[in-house]
N, C-alpha and C positions, 0 to 999 in steps of 0.2 A: 549614454555610453554605460555599459555594464562595468562594475568594478573588477579590477584584477585581484584574484584570490591567491594567497600564498598560505600553505599549510605545512606544519612540521610537527612531528611527535618525538618526545625525548623520554628516555628512561632516566628517572630521577630518584635520589634517596628520599626516605620519608623522615621528616617532613620536607616537602619540596621548597625550593627557593627560586623565585622569579623576580627579576628586575626589569620593569617595563618603562620605557621612555617614549612618550608620545607628544607630538607638537600640536596636532589637531585631530579630532575624532573622538570616538567613544571606546570605553573599555568595559567588557562584560566578563565576569569571572564566575564559573560554575564548577561544582565538584565533579570529579571524574574518577577513573580507576586509580587505585593506590599504586604508586611507583611509576606513574605515567603522567606527563604533562603534554597536553595537545594545544597548540597555538594555531589560530586562524587569523590572518590579517587581510582586510579588504581595502585596497587602495582605489580611491575614486579619482581617476585622472582628470575628469571634467571640472574639478573644483580645485584649482591650484596648479603649480608647476610640476607636472608629471615627470618630466625628464630629469628634474633635480631632486625629486623625492625618492629616498631609498629606504626600504624596509629591511631590517636585519633580524636574524634569529640564530643564536649560537649557544653552545654549552661549554662551560669551563670544565677542566679535568676533575674538579671537586663536585661536579653535578649541578652547580648553579646555572640557571638558564637566563640569558639576557636577550631582550628583544626590544625593538623600537623603530622609530622613524628618525631619519636624518635628512636635512636639506643641504645638498651639496651645491654651493654657489660658485660660479666662475666670476672673474673680474667684471665681465659684462653685466652679470646679474646684479652686482653691487650698485650699478647705476640706475637700476629699475627696482620698483617695489615688487618683489615676488613672494609668494607664500607657498608653503608646502600643501600638498593634497591632503584631503581628509583621509585618514586611515583608521578603520574601525577594527578593534582587536576583540577576540573572544577565545 
């Protein structure tokens, strides 16, 4: 199964501020264009609970960018061992 790809670009102040929270996966940071922050997340649904794994990317009014992975569990999930999908960020 091919990964689901999410991509978003943000206009940011210099220096940029990124807060990234990940549960499973890799993080790769590379320099880019000044004043721009580009995020790509690849969610691998075949490895973990795809329906409960959420990827978010948002920007605060002050320019700070927050991104990451959340595992949204229902009461039923609490009875079973579930893990989030691998999500790779770059």
